[in-house]
Residue, then its C-alpha position, 0 to 999 in steps of 0.5 A: x956238463x959231463x963232470x956234473x953227470x959223473x958227479x951225480x952218478x957217483x953220489x947216487x952210487x954212494x947213496x945206495x951203499x949208504x942206504x944199504x949200510x944204514x938198513x943193515x945196522x938198523x936191522x941188527x940194532x932193532x932185533x938186538x933190543x930185548x922184546x918185540x913189538x907185541x911184548x907190551x905191558x899186557x901180554x897177548x895170548x900165545x895164539x894171537x901173538x903167533x898170528x901177529x908174528x906170522x903176519x909181519x914175517x917175524x916168525x921167520x929166521x932173522x936172515x930171511x926177514x932181512x932178505x925179504x924186507x930188503x927185496x920188498x924195498x928194492x923191487x917195489x919201494x914197499x916199506x911194509x905195514x906198521x906194527x903199531x898203527x892198525x891198517x896203516x902201511x909205512x908208505x901211507x904214514x910217510x905220505x901223510x907226515x912228510x909234508x908236515x915235517x917238510x913245511x916245518x923244516x922249510x919255514x925254520x930254514x928260511x927264518x934261520x937264514x934271514x935272521x942269521x945273515x942279517x944279524x951277522x952282517x949288522x954285527x960285522x959292519x958295526x964291529x965292536x959296538x953295542x949292537x955287535x956285543x948284543x947280537x953275538x951274545x944272543x947267538x951264543x945263547x941260541x947255540x947253548x939252549x936246546x930247542x926243546x927248552x926253548x920250545x917250553x919257554x916259548x909256550x909259557x911266554x907266547x901261549x899262556x902269558x901273552x897268548x899270541x900263538x896256539x899251543x899246538x895243531x897244524x894247518x894255519x900260519x899261526x900254528x907253524x910260526x912258533x915251532x918254526x921259530x923254536x926249530x930255526x933259532x939255534x940254526x940262526x945263531x950258528x949262521x949269524x956267527x958264520x956270517x960275521x966271520x965271513x964278512x970280517x974276512x972279506x972286508x980285508x980283501x984287496x978288491x973290497x978295499x979297492x971298491x971302497x977307495x973308488x968311492x962306491x956307496x957303502x951299501x953297494x960295497x957290502x951287498x955286491x963285493x962283500x956279502x957273496x963271498x961271506x956267504x960261502x961258509x953259510x952255504x957249507x953249513x946248510x948241510x949240517x943245518x938240515x941235519x940239525x933241523x930234522x933231528x930237532x923236529x923229532x922232539x918239537x913235533x911231539x911238544x907241539x902235537x904236530x902230525x909229522x914224521x918226527x912224532x911217528x918216529x918217536x912212537x915207533x921207537x918207544x913201541x918197537x915198531x920195526x917197520x915204521x922205524x926202519x922206514x923213518x931211518x931210511x927216509x931221513x938218510x935219503x933226505x940228508x944225502x940229497x940235501x948235502x948233494x944240493x949244498x955241494x952243487x950250490x957251493x960250486x955255483x957260488x964259488x967258480x974255484x970249486x970243481x965237482x970231482 
């Protein structure tokens, strides 16, 4: 218990340092891009532009902007007001978009784990058969094809030709299924290959051979003695998998017209919305850090040989 508390405290300290570094780099990069949030195709009158800059503190020196915004985040968790969405704060946009992105990510990860582990187990158990070749070939295709290309093909096939799913929108399971499938399929391909490799390695272990020699049913050997050890590489991959799902959802939310954080992030980048972009970057950083911590804890629980440092 003491090791766990110490580990969590160290991770929290590292997260704070990481957030500060991400905040600093993001602030410098966004201010280094030519133009500002109000320099669009149609120029504003100078008086109105001065008023807008004063409202968002953009008329202050860069160092003062850096400090004032940082103090607001640390003391009040206030990410400021959006510059591209009138009368919307960044906190409000996150509160509305996070449930959508989180739901999509959960569905995609659950689908990826179920499909990937199942395909990996079948491929390992029936090694060097047609099933193994077909499943691994499909896994290679899933890794090679970008999810936005997969989304375009899925829309053509399942929306316009077969007409099973709607083209976009949010709120029903039918609207979630297609984007979750496109988002989770590349992750499922990686998990399938990892599961197959882990299964083949575990099948050579002495305790597995002993269990087979004792005459235990094949299903019992696979589920009880082989699968738990084979899932360790999959658990290690869940951290990068979350990162892949989050970055992949940026484009897919735009393609499927989903009101999640990804679509707002893209709009913030194209419109030079400093506050919204900063809020999105910090939020994604927190999510990735928390998920990597949970993956490390899960790995330590599954494998008793792993000790939390």
